[in-house]
C-alpha positions in Angstrom: 195.0 12.5 229.2 194.8 15.9 231.5 196.9 16.6 233.9 200.6 14.1 234.9 200.1 10.6 235.2 199.1 8.7 238.0 199.4 5.3 239.6 196.1 4.2 238.2 197.1 5.2 235.0 200.2 3.4 235.0 198.6 0.3 236.2 195.5 0.7 233.6 198.2 0.6 231.0 200.1 -2.0 232.3 197.4 -4.1 233.0 198.3 -4.5 236.7 197.3 -3.9 240.4 198.0 -0.8 241.8 199.7 -2.8 244.5 202.3 -4.3 242.0 202.7 -0.6 240.8 203.9 0.5 244.2 206.4 -3.0 244.1 208.3 -2.2 241.1 208.7 1.7 242.5 209.7 0.6 246.4 210.1 -3.3 246.2 211.2 -4.3 242.6 212.7 -7.7 243.6 209.0 -8.5 244.5 208.0 -8.6 240.7 208.9 -10.9 238.2 210.8 -9.9 235.7 208.5 -9.5 232.4 205.8 -8.0 235.2 208.4 -5.5 236.1 209.4 -4.5 232.3 205.6 -4.4 231.5 205.4 -1.8 234.0 208.6 0.5 233.3 207.5 0.7 230.1 204.0 1.5 230.7 205.8 4.6 233.4 208.1 5.5 230.4 205.2 6.2 228.0 202.9 7.7 230.3 206.1 9.9 231.7 205.2 9.0 235.2 206.9 10.8 238.0 206.4 9.5 241.0 205.0 12.1 244.3 208.0 11.7 246.4 206.5 14.3 249.0 203.4 12.2 249.2 205.6 9.1 249.7 207.6 10.6 252.1 204.4 11.8 254.0 202.7 8.5 254.3 206.1 7.2 255.4 206.4 9.9 258.2 210.0 10.5 257.3 212.1 12.1 254.3 215.2 11.5 252.8 216.1 15.2 253.1 218.1 17.1 255.7 218.6 20.6 256.4 222.0 22.5 256.2 220.8 26.3 258.2 224.0 28.6 257.1 224.6 32.1 258.5 225.1 33.9 255.3 224.0 32.0 251.8 226.4 34.4 249.9 229.8 34.3 252.0 231.9 31.7 249.4 232.6 29.9 253.2 229.1 28.7 253.5 229.2 27.8 249.8 232.1 25.6 250.4 230.6 23.7 253.4 227.3 23.5 251.8 229.6 21.3 248.7 230.9 18.8 251.7 227.2 18.6 252.9 226.2 18.0 249.6 228.7 15.5 249.0 228.7 13.6 251.8 224.7 13.5 251.6 224.5 12.4 248.1 226.7 9.4 248.9 224.1 8.2 251.5 221.1 9.0 248.8 219.9 12.1 251.1 218.9 15.5 249.5 220.1 18.3 251.2 217.4 21.4 252.0 219.9 25.0 252.3 218.7 27.6 254.4 220.0 31.0 255.0 219.5 32.5 258.2 221.0 36.1 257.6 222.5 36.1 260.8 219.0 36.7 262.0 217.5 34.8 265.0 213.9 34.9 264.1 214.8 33.8 260.7 216.8 31.0 261.9 214.0 29.7 264.3 211.5 29.8 261.4 213.8 27.6 259.3 214.1 25.3 262.0 210.2 25.4 262.7 209.9 24.8 258.8 212.4 21.7 258.8 210.7 20.2 261.3 207.5 20.3 260.0 208.7 18.8 257.1 209.9 16.1 258.8 213.4 16.3 257.6 216.0 13.6 259.3 217.8 16.2 260.9 219.6 19.3 260.6 222.9 20.9 260.1 223.3 24.4 261.6 225.9 27.2 262.0 224.2 28.9 264.6 223.4 32.9 265.3 224.3 32.1 268.7 225.9 29.4 270.8 222.3 28.5 272.3 219.2 28.4 270.7 216.2 27.2 272.8 214.2 26.5 269.9 216.7 23.8 268.3 216.9 22.8 271.7 213.5 22.2 272.1 213.2 20.4 268.4 216.1 17.9 269.8 214.2 17.2 272.8 211.4 15.9 270.2 213.7 13.7 268.5 215.3 15.5 265.9 219.0 15.3 265.2 221.0 18.2 265.2 224.6 19.0 264.5 226.5 22.3 265.3 228.6 23.6 262.4 231.5 26.0 262.5 230.5 26.3 266.0 231.8 24.0 268.9 229.4 23.0 271.2 229.0 21.0 274.8 228.9 17.1 275.3 225.5 17.0 275.1 225.7 17.9 270.7 227.9 17.1 267.7 230.0 19.8 266.8 232.2 20.4 263.9 234.7 23.6 264.6 237.5 25.1 263.3 240.1 26.5 266.5 240.0 30.0 265.9 241.6 31.0 268.5 245.3 29.2 267.5 243.9 30.8 263.9 244.3 34.3 265.5 247.4 33.4 267.1 248.9 31.8 264.0 247.8 35.6 261.6 249.1 37.9 264.7 252.5 35.4 265.0 252.9 36.0 261.1 252.9 39.6 261.5 255.1 39.8 264.7 257.5 37.9 262.8 257.0 40.4 259.6 258.1 43.2 262.2 254.7 45.1 262.3 254.4 46.8 265.7 251.2 48.3 265.2 248.3 45.8 265.1 244.2 46.6 264.1 241.6 43.9 264.1 238.8 44.2 262.0 235.5 42.1 262.3 232.1 41.8 264.0 230.0 41.9 265.7 232.6 40.9 268.6 229.6 39.1 270.2 229.6 36.3 267.3 232.1 33.3 268.7 234.1 32.9 266.2 234.9 36.9 265.4 235.8 36.6 269.2 238.0 33.8 269.3 239.9 35.3 266.5 240.7 38.6 268.7 241.6 36.3 271.5 244.0 34.5 269.3 245.7 37.7 268.4 246.1 39.3 271.9 247.2 35.8 273.1 250.1 36.3 270.7 250.7 39.6 270.8 251.0 39.2 275.0 253.7 36.4 274.1 255.6 38.5 272.1 256.1 41.3 275.1 253.2 43.5 273.7 250.3 45.3 275.3 247.2 42.8 273.7 244.9 46.1 274.7 247.2 48.1 272.3 245.7 46.1 269.1 243.1 48.5 267.6 239.7 46.8 267.6 237.5 48.1 264.4 234.2 46.5 265.2 231.9 45.5 261.8 228.3 45.0 262.2 228.6 42.2 259.4 231.8 40.3 257.9 231.0 41.7 254.3 233.0 43.4 251.6 231.1 46.2 252.2 232.1 46.6 256.3 235.7 46.3 255.4 235.8 49.0 253.1 234.0 51.4 255.4 236.9 50.1 258.2 239.5 50.6 255.1 238.3 54.5 255.0 238.7 54.4 258.9 242.3 52.9 258.6 243.0 55.6 255.3 241.9 58.4 257.1 243.8 58.2 260.3 247.8 60.2 260.8 250.3 58.6 259.1 252.2 58.1 262.4 249.1 56.6 264.1 247.7 54.3 261.5 248.2 50.6 262.2 251.1 49.0 260.1 248.9 45.3 260.0 245.1 44.6 260.1 243.4 41.2 260.7 240.4 40.8 259.4 238.1 38.5 261.2 237.0 36.8 257.6 238.3 37.4 253.7 235.3 39.2 252.5 236.1 41.7 255.3 240.0 41.6 253.9 238.7 42.0 250.3 237.1 45.1 251.0 240.3 46.8 253.1 242.4 46.0 250.1 239.8 47.4 247.8 239.8 51.1 249.9 243.5 50.7 250.5 243.9 50.7 246.1 241.3 53.6 246.0 243.1 55.4 248.1 246.3 55.1 246.5 247.9 53.2 249.7 250.3 50.5 249.2 250.0 47.0 250.4 252.0 45.3 252.1 254.1 48.4 252.0 252.0 50.8 254.1 249.7 48.2 255.2 249.8 44.6 255.2 246.6 42.5 255.8 245.8 38.9 257.0 242.5 37.8 256.0 240.5 34.2 257.4 239.0 31.2 255.5 241.4 31.6 252.5 238.3 31.6 250.3 239.3 31.4 246.1 238.8 34.8 246.2 241.9 35.6 248.4 244.5 34.2 246.3 242.9 35.7 243.0 243.1 39.2 244.5 245.0 42.0 242.9 247.7 41.6 245.9 246.6 38.1 246.9 245.9 38.0 250.4 247.5 36.2 253.4 244.8 34.3 254.8 244.3 31.5 258.2 242.5 28.7 255.7 239.7 26.4 257.3 239.1 23.4 255.5 235.8 24.3 254.5 234.7 21.5 252.4 236.0 19.1 255.1 233.8 20.5 257.7 230.6 20.1 255.6 232.0 16.2 255.0 232.5 15.7 258.6 229.2 17.4 260.2 227.3 15.5 257.5 229.0 12.5 258.6 228.5 12.8 262.7 224.5 13.9 261.1 224.4 10.8 259.3 225.8 8.5 262.1 223.2 9.8 264.8 220.1 9.1 262.8 221.1 5.9 261.9 222.0 4.6 265.4 220.3 6.8 267.8 220.7 4.4 270.7 224.6 3.7 270.4 225.3 7.2 268.8 228.4 9.1 271.1 228.4 12.6 270.8 231.5 13.9 269.3 233.2 17.6 268.8 235.5 17.3 266.1 237.9 20.4 266.2 239.8 21.0 262.9 243.2 23.0 263.1 243.5 26.2 260.7 246.9 26.1 258.5 248.5 30.0 257.8 248.7 30.8 254.4 251.0 33.6 253.4 250.8 35.5 250.2 251.9 39.1 249.2 249.7 41.0 251.2 252.2 40.8 254.3 255.5 39.3 252.8 257.4 42.7 252.5 259.8 40.8 250.3 257.7 40.3 247.4 256.3 44.2 247.5 258.6 47.4 247.5 258.1 49.3 251.0 256.0 52.8 250.0 257.0 56.3 251.7 254.8 56.5 254.8 254.5 60.1 254.3 
């Protein structure tokens, strides 16, 4: 037999009608045990694989949800995706992962693709807070939940209080005696980055310091490479003006700064303390384990998926919720002067 086996081939081999094969595949309780066994044996013998895409097209709905993330290479989003997949699988759903690469046009492209594919709903970590294209899709009946971004009351969202996270990082550095702080992150227009900087400034102000004295080193991306570039700038500063501590908007930036400090022969934390954000696995495994503000990454994914499933399954009674998690500080050697000797600042 040329090509894959069809439903007609199964029906012919089992000696039953097409409708009986369809019932075995979709409503097996309607078929007697002997007939059902005959059809299943024919399926196995022929190596038949059902065309799920065609079935979903006929039904007008899929069993798939979409997940659009800012950077699929960032372990933070990888962990979120793991939480999404876990919750989706328990509900019998599949997940289609899309990487916007922090690009609005690319995000819009994937939103259109997901709508065309008749996905049940969309989980999205948006490039900007308000996307008109996403709003249009929602007016046409598509369920959507924002991930790692707080929404208005008109939409479900799951996020972490990044202002509190920034305060935790700066409070820790103040308590450790660091009096010259730099913030590394960007673009500053990203809501999460802006909130983390705002939190650090809040803590600086509460400690009686001028928040405008925090040196802001804006990056174009939240990557290790961007962190290395900022590390070069910090290392090139005269020792008397160089920040004593740096708070990075995520762990990838912090790892880049740490790499450059190591290359330049500068001691961490003796000459520069470093705090990251997210607490990805690489933070604890770094050459100098990184202090980091921990986000419940997998839990974010699970909670967002639970909200989406509820919105899909109970559209008439669903109440939009904005779930906000609290971050926590995990202290490691990159800021703990008691764990590493202080080197000369010369």
